[in-house]
C-alpha positions as a LaTeX table, in Angstrom:
\begin{tabular}{lrrr}
\hline
Residue & $x$ (\AA) & $y$ (\AA) & $z$ (\AA) \\
\hline
Unk1 & $-24.28$ & 20.11 & 32.98 \\
Unk2 & $-23.16$ & 18.58 & 36.30 \\
Unk3 & $-25.74$ & 18.82 & 39.06 \\
Unk4 & $-25.19$ & 21.32 & 41.84 \\
Unk5 & $-26.15$ & 19.97 & 45.28 \\
Unk6 & $-27.32$ & 22.60 & 47.77 \\
Unk7 & $-28.04$ & 22.25 & 51.47 \\
Unk8 & $-30.39$ & 24.53 & 53.41 \\
Unk9 & $-29.61$ & 25.53 & 57.00 \\
Unk10 & $-32.92$ & 26.92 & 58.19 \\
Unk11 & $-36.38$ & 26.11 & 56.88 \\
Unk12 & $-38.41$ & 29.26 & 57.42 \\
Unk13 & $-40.11$ & 31.51 & 54.89 \\
Unk14 & $-36.93$ & 32.92 & 53.34 \\
Unk15 & $-35.38$ & 29.45 & 53.08 \\
Unk16 & $-38.51$ & 28.29 & 51.28 \\
Unk17 & $-38.18$ & 31.15 & 48.79 \\
Unk18 & $-34.58$ & 30.28 & 48.04 \\
Unk19 & $-35.41$ & 26.56 & 47.75 \\
Unk20 & $-38.16$ & 27.35 & 45.25 \\
Unk21 & $-35.86$ & 29.54 & 43.15 \\
Unk22 & $-32.94$ & 27.11 & 43.32 \\
Unk23 & $-35.08$ & 24.16 & 42.31 \\
Unk24 & $-36.15$ & 26.11 & 39.23 \\
Unk25 & $-32.58$ & 26.66 & 38.06 \\
Unk26 & $-31.20$ & 24.13 & 35.56 \\
Unk27 & $-29.10$ & 21.43 & 37.17 \\
Unk28 & $-29.63$ & 22.57 & 40.77 \\
Unk29 & $-31.00$ & 20.28 & 43.46 \\
Unk30 & $-31.82$ & 21.00 & 47.09 \\
Unk31 & $-30.58$ & 17.77 & 48.61 \\
Unk32 & $-30.68$ & 18.40 & 52.34 \\
Unk33 & $-32.34$ & 20.54 & 55.01 \\
Unk34 & $-31.73$ & 21.07 & 58.70 \\
Unk35 & $-33.58$ & 23.28 & 61.16 \\
Unk36 & $-33.91$ & 23.43 & 64.94 \\
Unk37 & $-37.64$ & 22.99 & 64.32 \\
Unk38 & $-37.75$ & 19.44 & 62.98 \\
Unk39 & $-41.26$ & 19.78 & 61.55 \\
Unk40 & $-40.21$ & 22.79 & 59.46 \\
Unk41 & $-37.24$ & 20.86 & 58.09 \\
Unk42 & $-39.46$ & 17.89 & 57.20 \\
Unk43 & $-41.98$ & 20.10 & 55.43 \\
Unk44 & $-39.38$ & 21.89 & 53.31 \\
Unk45 & $-37.43$ & 18.73 & 52.52 \\
Unk46 & $-40.62$ & 16.96 & 51.53 \\
Unk47 & $-41.44$ & 19.62 & 48.94 \\
Unk48 & $-38.17$ & 19.06 & 47.07 \\
Unk49 & $-37.33$ & 15.43 & 47.70 \\
Unk50 & $-34.49$ & 16.40 & 50.02 \\
Unk51 & $-33.18$ & 14.57 & 53.07 \\
Unk52 & $-33.76$ & 15.90 & 56.59 \\
Unk53 & $-30.60$ & 16.16 & 58.67 \\
Unk54 & $-30.58$ & 16.37 & 62.46 \\
Unk55 & $-27.89$ & 19.06 & 62.57 \\
Unk56 & $-25.50$ & 21.17 & 60.51 \\
Unk57 & $-22.62$ & 18.69 & 60.77 \\
Unk58 & $-24.74$ & 15.92 & 59.29 \\
Unk59 & $-25.89$ & 18.17 & 56.44 \\
Unk60 & $-22.36$ & 19.30 & 55.60 \\
Unk61 & $-21.25$ & 15.68 & 55.41 \\
Unk62 & $-23.80$ & 14.92 & 52.68 \\
Unk63 & $-21.63$ & 15.82 & 49.68 \\
Unk64 & $-22.83$ & 19.36 & 49.12 \\
Unk65 & $-21.55$ & 21.83 & 46.55 \\
Unk66 & $-22.85$ & 24.86 & 48.49 \\
Unk67 & $-24.82$ & 25.79 & 51.59 \\
Unk68 & $-27.44$ & 28.43 & 52.30 \\
Unk69 & $-27.73$ & 29.84 & 55.83 \\
Unk70 & $-31.27$ & 31.18 & 56.32 \\
Unk71 & $-31.62$ & 31.48 & 60.08 \\
Unk72 & $-32.99$ & 34.26 & 62.33 \\
Unk73 & $-30.59$ & 37.14 & 63.01 \\
Unk74 & $-29.66$ & 35.98 & 66.51 \\
Unk75 & $-28.76$ & 32.47 & 65.26 \\
Unk76 & $-25.99$ & 33.48 & 62.85 \\
Unk77 & $-22.42$ & 32.44 & 63.53 \\
Unk78 & $-22.17$ & 28.74 & 64.28 \\
Unk79 & $-23.57$ & 27.62 & 60.93 \\
Unk80 & $-21.36$ & 29.98 & 58.91 \\
Unk81 & $-18.26$ & 28.84 & 60.80 \\
Unk82 & $-19.09$ & 25.22 & 60.03 \\
Unk83 & $-19.75$ & 25.85 & 56.34 \\
Unk84 & $-16.50$ & 27.74 & 55.87 \\
Unk85 & $-14.54$ & 25.15 & 57.85 \\
Unk86 & $-15.91$ & 22.55 & 55.41 \\
Unk87 & $-14.60$ & 24.64 & 52.51 \\
Unk88 & $-18.04$ & 25.10 & 50.97 \\
Unk89 & $-19.37$ & 28.16 & 49.13 \\
Unk90 & $-21.63$ & 30.11 & 51.48 \\
Unk91 & $-24.85$ & 32.06 & 50.87 \\
Unk92 & $-26.18$ & 33.97 & 53.91 \\
Unk93 & $-29.55$ & 35.63 & 54.14 \\
Unk94 & $-29.56$ & 39.13 & 55.66 \\
Unk95 & $-29.25$ & 40.45 & 58.24 \\
Unk96 & $-25.97$ & 38.64 & 58.75 \\
Unk97 & $-26.04$ & 39.00 & 62.57 \\
Unk98 & $-27.39$ & 41.17 & 65.37 \\
Unk99 & $-23.92$ & 42.45 & 66.28 \\
Unk100 & $-20.53$ & 43.41 & 64.91 \\
Unk101 & $-18.30$ & 40.77 & 66.53 \\
Unk102 & $-20.01$ & 37.73 & 65.01 \\
Unk103 & $-20.34$ & 39.25 & 61.54 \\
Unk104 & $-16.76$ & 40.57 & 61.41 \\
Unk105 & $-15.42$ & 37.19 & 62.57 \\
Unk106 & $-17.30$ & 35.43 & 59.76 \\
Unk107 & $-15.99$ & 38.00 & 57.27 \\
Unk108 & $-12.41$ & 37.24 & 58.28 \\
Unk109 & $-13.01$ & 33.50 & 58.01 \\
Unk110 & $-14.65$ & 33.96 & 54.60 \\
Unk111 & $-11.73$ & 36.03 & 53.33 \\
Unk112 & $-9.27$ & 33.36 & 54.46 \\
Unk113 & $-11.32$ & 30.55 & 52.94 \\
Unk114 & $-11.42$ & 32.12 & 49.44 \\
Unk115 & $-14.68$ & 30.29 & 48.65 \\
Unk116 & $-17.51$ & 32.20 & 46.93 \\
Unk117 & $-19.79$ & 34.00 & 49.40 \\
Unk118 & $-22.97$ & 35.94 & 48.82 \\
Unk119 & $-25.58$ & 37.71 & 50.95 \\
Unk120 & $-29.23$ & 38.14 & 50.01 \\
Unk121 & $-29.31$ & 41.88 & 49.26 \\
Unk122 & $-31.27$ & 41.09 & 46.11 \\
Unk123 & $-32.20$ & 44.71 & 45.42 \\
Unk124 & $-28.73$ & 45.09 & 43.87 \\
Unk125 & $-30.03$ & 42.86 & 41.03 \\
Unk126 & $-32.98$ & 45.08 & 40.10 \\
Unk127 & $-32.49$ & 46.38 & 36.56 \\
Unk128 & $-33.75$ & 49.79 & 37.64 \\
Unk129 & $-30.86$ & 50.07 & 40.10 \\
Unk130 & $-28.36$ & 49.93 & 37.26 \\
Unk131 & $-30.44$ & 52.50 & 35.36 \\
Unk132 & $-30.28$ & 54.75 & 38.42 \\
Unk133 & $-26.51$ & 54.33 & 38.64 \\
Unk134 & $-26.16$ & 55.28 & 34.98 \\
Unk135 & $-28.24$ & 58.42 & 35.49 \\
Unk136 & $-26.10$ & 59.40 & 38.49 \\
Unk137 & $-22.72$ & 58.66 & 36.92 \\
Unk138 & $-21.92$ & 62.30 & 36.06 \\
Unk139 & $-24.02$ & 64.05 & 38.72 \\
Unk140 & $-22.93$ & 64.36 & 42.36 \\
Unk141 & $-25.56$ & 63.17 & 44.81 \\
Unk142 & $-26.70$ & 65.91 & 47.19 \\
Unk143 & $-29.53$ & 64.36 & 49.24 \\
Unk144 & $-30.71$ & 60.82 & 50.00 \\
Unk145 & $-33.97$ & 59.98 & 51.78 \\
Unk146 & $-34.75$ & 56.38 & 52.65 \\
Unk147 & $-37.76$ & 54.81 & 54.34 \\
Unk148 & $-39.00$ & 51.43 & 55.51 \\
Unk149 & $-42.53$ & 51.86 & 56.81 \\
Unk150 & $-44.04$ & 48.50 & 57.63 \\
Unk151 & $-45.67$ & 46.11 & 60.10 \\
Unk152 & $-44.18$ & 43.64 & 62.57 \\
Unk153 & $-43.58$ & 40.36 & 60.74 \\
Unk154 & $-45.45$ & 37.37 & 62.23 \\
Unk155 & $-42.50$ & 35.64 & 63.89 \\
Unk156 & $-41.96$ & 35.67 & 67.66 \\
Unk157 & $-38.32$ & 36.74 & 67.58 \\
Unk158 & $-38.77$ & 39.83 & 65.40 \\
Unk159 & $-40.01$ & 42.47 & 67.93 \\
Unk160 & $-37.25$ & 41.58 & 70.43 \\
Unk161 & $-34.07$ & 43.62 & 70.12 \\
Unk162 & $-31.82$ & 40.79 & 71.34 \\
Unk163 & $-33.25$ & 38.45 & 68.69 \\
Unk164 & $-33.68$ & 40.63 & 65.58 \\
Unk165 & $-31.41$ & 43.61 & 66.18 \\
Unk166 & $-34.38$ & 45.90 & 65.66 \\
Unk167 & $-36.19$ & 47.19 & 62.57 \\
Unk168 & $-33.24$ & 49.09 & 61.08 \\
Unk169 & $-30.94$ & 46.06 & 61.24 \\
Unk170 & $-33.57$ & 43.53 & 60.18 \\
Unk171 & $-35.68$ & 45.45 & 57.64 \\
Unk172 & $-34.16$ & 48.78 & 56.62 \\
Unk173 & $-30.77$ & 47.25 & 55.83 \\
Unk174 & $-32.04$ & 46.82 & 52.26 \\
Unk175 & $-32.48$ & 50.58 & 51.97 \\
Unk176 & $-29.12$ & 51.35 & 53.56 \\
Unk177 & $-27.42$ & 48.90 & 51.19 \\
Unk178 & $-29.01$ & 50.65 & 48.21 \\
Unk179 & $-28.00$ & 54.06 & 49.59 \\
Unk180 & $-24.38$ & 52.92 & 49.79 \\
Unk181 & $-24.53$ & 51.41 & 46.31 \\
Unk182 & $-25.92$ & 54.57 & 44.71 \\
Unk183 & $-24.47$ & 57.38 & 46.82 \\
Unk184 & $-21.28$ & 55.97 & 48.30 \\
Unk185 & $-20.03$ & 55.21 & 51.80 \\
Unk186 & $-21.75$ & 56.57 & 54.89 \\
Unk187 & $-19.26$ & 58.05 & 57.33 \\
Unk188 & $-21.42$ & 59.26 & 60.24 \\
Unk189 & $-24.94$ & 58.75 & 61.53 \\
Unk190 & $-27.12$ & 60.26 & 64.21 \\
Unk191 & $-30.48$ & 58.83 & 65.18 \\
Unk192 & $-33.37$ & 58.84 & 67.62 \\
Unk193 & $-35.83$ & 56.13 & 68.51 \\
Unk194 & $-39.24$ & 56.94 & 69.87 \\
Unk195 & $-38.76$ & 54.71 & 72.91 \\
Unk196 & $-42.15$ & 53.09 & 72.44 \\
Unk197 & $-42.41$ & 49.55 & 71.09 \\
Unk198 & $-45.01$ & 48.46 & 68.55 \\
Unk199 & $-48.26$ & 47.09 & 70.02 \\
Unk200 & $-47.11$ & 43.46 & 69.95 \\
Unk201 & $-46.68$ & 41.18 & 72.96 \\
Unk202 & $-43.08$ & 41.00 & 74.14 \\
Unk203 & $-41.88$ & 43.84 & 71.90 \\
Unk204 & $-39.01$ & 46.00 & 73.11 \\
Unk205 & $-37.77$ & 47.53 & 69.84 \\
Unk206 & $-38.50$ & 51.15 & 68.94 \\
Unk207 & $-41.71$ & 51.47 & 67.01 \\
Unk208 & $-40.15$ & 54.31 & 65.00 \\
Unk209 & $-36.61$ & 55.49 & 64.26 \\
Unk210 & $-35.35$ & 58.57 & 62.46 \\
Unk211 & $-31.73$ & 58.92 & 61.40 \\
Unk212 & $-29.51$ & 61.38 & 59.57 \\
Unk213 & $-26.66$ & 60.16 & 57.37 \\
Unk214 & $-23.48$ & 61.83 & 56.20 \\
Unk215 & $-21.76$ & 60.44 & 53.10 \\
Unk216 & $-18.07$ & 60.53 & 52.21 \\
Unk217 & $-19.00$ & 62.39 & 49.01 \\
Unk218 & $-20.48$ & 65.28 & 50.99 \\
Unk219 & $-24.08$ & 64.20 & 50.43 \\
Unk220 & $-26.44$ & 64.09 & 53.38 \\
Unk221 & $-29.41$ & 61.86 & 53.96 \\
Unk222 & $-32.19$ & 60.62 & 56.20 \\
Unk223 & $-33.69$ & 57.26 & 57.07 \\
Unk224 & $-37.16$ & 56.75 & 58.54 \\
Unk225 & $-38.28$ & 53.36 & 59.85 \\
Unk226 & $-41.43$ & 52.20 & 61.58 \\
Unk227 & $-43.07$ & 48.85 & 62.32 \\
Unk228 & $-46.36$ & 50.03 & 63.83 \\
Unk229 & $-48.55$ & 49.64 & 60.74 \\
Unk230 & $-50.74$ & 46.71 & 59.77 \\
Unk231 & $-49.39$ & 46.73 & 56.23 \\
Unk232 & $-46.29$ & 47.59 & 54.23 \\
Unk233 & $-46.69$ & 51.26 & 53.43 \\
Unk234 & $-43.43$ & 52.03 & 51.65 \\
Unk235 & $-39.87$ & 50.79 & 51.35 \\
Unk236 & $-37.49$ & 52.63 & 49.10 \\
Unk237 & $-35.06$ & 55.41 & 48.42 \\
Unk238 & $-35.18$ & 58.89 & 46.94 \\
Unk239 & $-32.00$ & 60.47 & 45.57 \\
Unk240 & $-31.54$ & 64.09 & 44.55 \\
Unk241 & $-28.65$ & 65.29 & 42.37 \\
Unk242 & $-28.16$ & 68.44 & 40.32 \\
Unk243 & $-31.20$ & 68.61 & 38.04 \\
Unk244 & $-32.25$ & 65.04 & 38.81 \\
Unk245 & $-34.70$ & 63.34 & 41.20 \\
Unk246 & $-34.95$ & 59.58 & 41.49 \\
Unk247 & $-37.49$ & 57.55 & 43.50 \\
Unk248 & $-36.78$ & 53.84 & 43.68 \\
Unk249 & $-38.61$ & 50.88 & 45.21 \\
Unk250 & $-38.58$ & 47.17 & 44.43 \\
Unk251 & $-41.40$ & 47.68 & 41.94 \\
Unk252 & $-40.28$ & 50.72 & 40.00 \\
Unk253 & $-38.11$ & 53.76 & 39.34 \\
Unk254 & $-39.47$ & 57.27 & 38.82 \\
Unk255 & $-37.14$ & 59.76 & 37.15 \\
Unk256 & $-37.61$ & 63.52 & 37.05 \\
Unk257 & $-35.18$ & 65.66 & 35.09 \\
Unk258 & $-35.14$ & 68.23 & 32.29 \\
Unk259 & $-36.75$ & 65.68 & 29.96 \\
Unk260 & $-39.77$ & 65.45 & 32.26 \\
Unk261 & $-41.04$ & 62.69 & 34.55 \\
Unk262 & $-41.01$ & 59.04 & 33.55 \\
Unk263 & $-41.48$ & 55.72 & 35.32 \\
Unk264 & $-39.85$ & 52.35 & 34.72 \\
Unk265 & $-41.57$ & 49.29 & 36.21 \\
Unk266 & $-39.61$ & 46.54 & 37.91 \\
Unk267 & $-40.31$ & 42.90 & 38.82 \\
Unk268 & $-38.86$ & 42.09 & 42.26 \\
Unk269 & $-39.11$ & 38.37 & 41.57 \\
Unk270 & $-36.53$ & 38.68 & 38.79 \\
Unk271 & $-34.04$ & 40.06 & 41.31 \\
Unk272 & $-34.74$ & 37.23 & 43.75 \\
Unk273 & $-33.99$ & 34.74 & 41.00 \\
Unk274 & $-30.91$ & 36.65 & 39.82 \\
Unk275 & $-29.22$ & 36.71 & 43.24 \\
Unk276 & $-29.46$ & 32.91 & 43.49 \\
Unk277 & $-28.47$ & 32.35 & 39.87 \\
Unk278 & $-25.38$ & 34.52 & 40.27 \\
Unk279 & $-24.29$ & 32.58 & 43.35 \\
Unk280 & $-24.79$ & 29.19 & 41.70 \\
Unk281 & $-22.91$ & 30.36 & 38.60 \\
Unk282 & $-20.01$ & 31.40 & 40.83 \\
Unk283 & $-20.09$ & 28.05 & 42.62 \\
Unk284 & $-19.83$ & 26.32 & 39.25 \\
Unk285 & $-17.13$ & 28.67 & 38.00 \\
Unk286 & $-19.47$ & 29.82 & 35.23 \\
Unk287 & $-19.87$ & 33.48 & 36.23 \\
Unk288 & $-18.65$ & 36.36 & 38.37 \\
Unk289 & $-21.74$ & 38.45 & 39.18 \\
Unk290 & $-21.96$ & 38.19 & 42.96 \\
Unk291 & $-22.78$ & 41.80 & 43.77 \\
Unk292 & $-22.81$ & 41.50 & 47.57 \\
Unk293 & $-20.17$ & 39.10 & 48.88 \\
Unk294 & $-20.00$ & 38.76 & 52.64 \\
Unk295 & $-17.45$ & 41.56 & 53.12 \\
Unk296 & $-19.65$ & 44.00 & 51.20 \\
Unk297 & $-22.69$ & 43.00 & 53.28 \\
Unk298 & $-20.63$ & 43.66 & 56.40 \\
Unk299 & $-20.18$ & 47.28 & 55.32 \\
Unk300 & $-23.95$ & 47.70 & 55.12 \\
Unk301 & $-24.36$ & 45.87 & 58.43 \\
Unk302 & $-21.90$ & 48.31 & 60.00 \\
Unk303 & $-24.12$ & 51.22 & 58.96 \\
Unk304 & $-27.28$ & 49.57 & 60.30 \\
Unk305 & $-25.58$ & 48.83 & 63.62 \\
Unk306 & $-24.33$ & 52.43 & 63.76 \\
Unk307 & $-27.89$ & 53.73 & 63.36 \\
Unk308 & $-29.11$ & 51.40 & 66.13 \\
Unk309 & $-26.27$ & 52.50 & 68.42 \\
Unk310 & $-26.86$ & 56.17 & 67.69 \\
Unk311 & $-30.55$ & 55.80 & 68.51 \\
Unk312 & $-29.74$ & 54.02 & 71.77 \\
Unk313 & $-27.02$ & 56.42 & 72.94 \\
Unk314 & $-27.89$ & 59.77 & 71.43 \\
Unk315 & $-24.35$ & 60.07 & 70.07 \\
Unk316 & $-23.08$ & 60.50 & 66.51 \\
Unk317 & $-21.57$ & 57.20 & 65.39 \\
Unk318 & $-19.10$ & 56.42 & 62.60 \\
Unk319 & $-19.74$ & 52.97 & 61.03 \\
Unk320 & $-16.84$ & 50.59 & 61.36 \\
Unk321 & $-16.24$ & 50.35 & 57.61 \\
Unk322 & $-12.47$ & 50.71 & 58.02 \\
Unk323 & $-12.45$ & 47.41 & 59.92 \\
Unk324 & $-14.11$ & 45.45 & 57.14 \\
Unk325 & $-11.77$ & 42.87 & 55.56 \\
Unk326 & $-10.99$ & 43.42 & 51.90 \\
Unk327 & $-11.05$ & 40.48 & 49.49 \\
\hline
\end{tabular}
């Protein structure tokens, strides 16, 4: 098997997770790292015998087979443009931006490039998600309730709206992506933020957001998000169809129907491995299981941005799904 050489743009916690997974896949080598924080790049590169590069251009000139962009939300754009201009397969960690213009531009460039792209919505690779889809295949969804109830992550940019996009864009996008996957497209949202930031220095994001969702199928839904806790309370989705109730998180699926309640456990680490394996297989031409290419992630991003806009303006907002490029 020919070796697959991967470069990492960004060296934070998520980049470290991907580097660990990638290095455990047969024939994959993390060969280069760049980060605006040189010490972080040195630390990550040192763990995997990779070379530190001073900038993205230097990294992309190192004979890569693929590049991972794992930067904070506000920093997306320049790196993706450079990777696509180099004709390299592109993996982007979510959220893909803090706005629409940057993300939609990258989607257009990705569609024109025709290289494999993937975004880190790894929940799509949970086995229980496919079980949920099978249970819903002949039952129309009536109600969806999603929640991401958590703390402020320990990075300085996160509680600032102009750096993270806010909790719905940065955290709850996983739940919105799963809602779309299981219940179909979301056509309208309304939302309210509480107007009070979490008790963290420099914070200006809403400490809590509540949204209502309308689906193309006729289903309705809600999303609740908060970042004022000192722990992760709950992140998941409940779906109600005729005679069926599903409750899904990263760690398990609970089913209630005429056969009675039952629970299926899930290992989130397996999904984190699967999302990277699927991308590498596509890079090698050995598989076609990328479940969230960039254009699909943009559809979820459009919903998250719509919720944030609705909370800020008090208006009902239709996500810009019609403007998403098709590949």
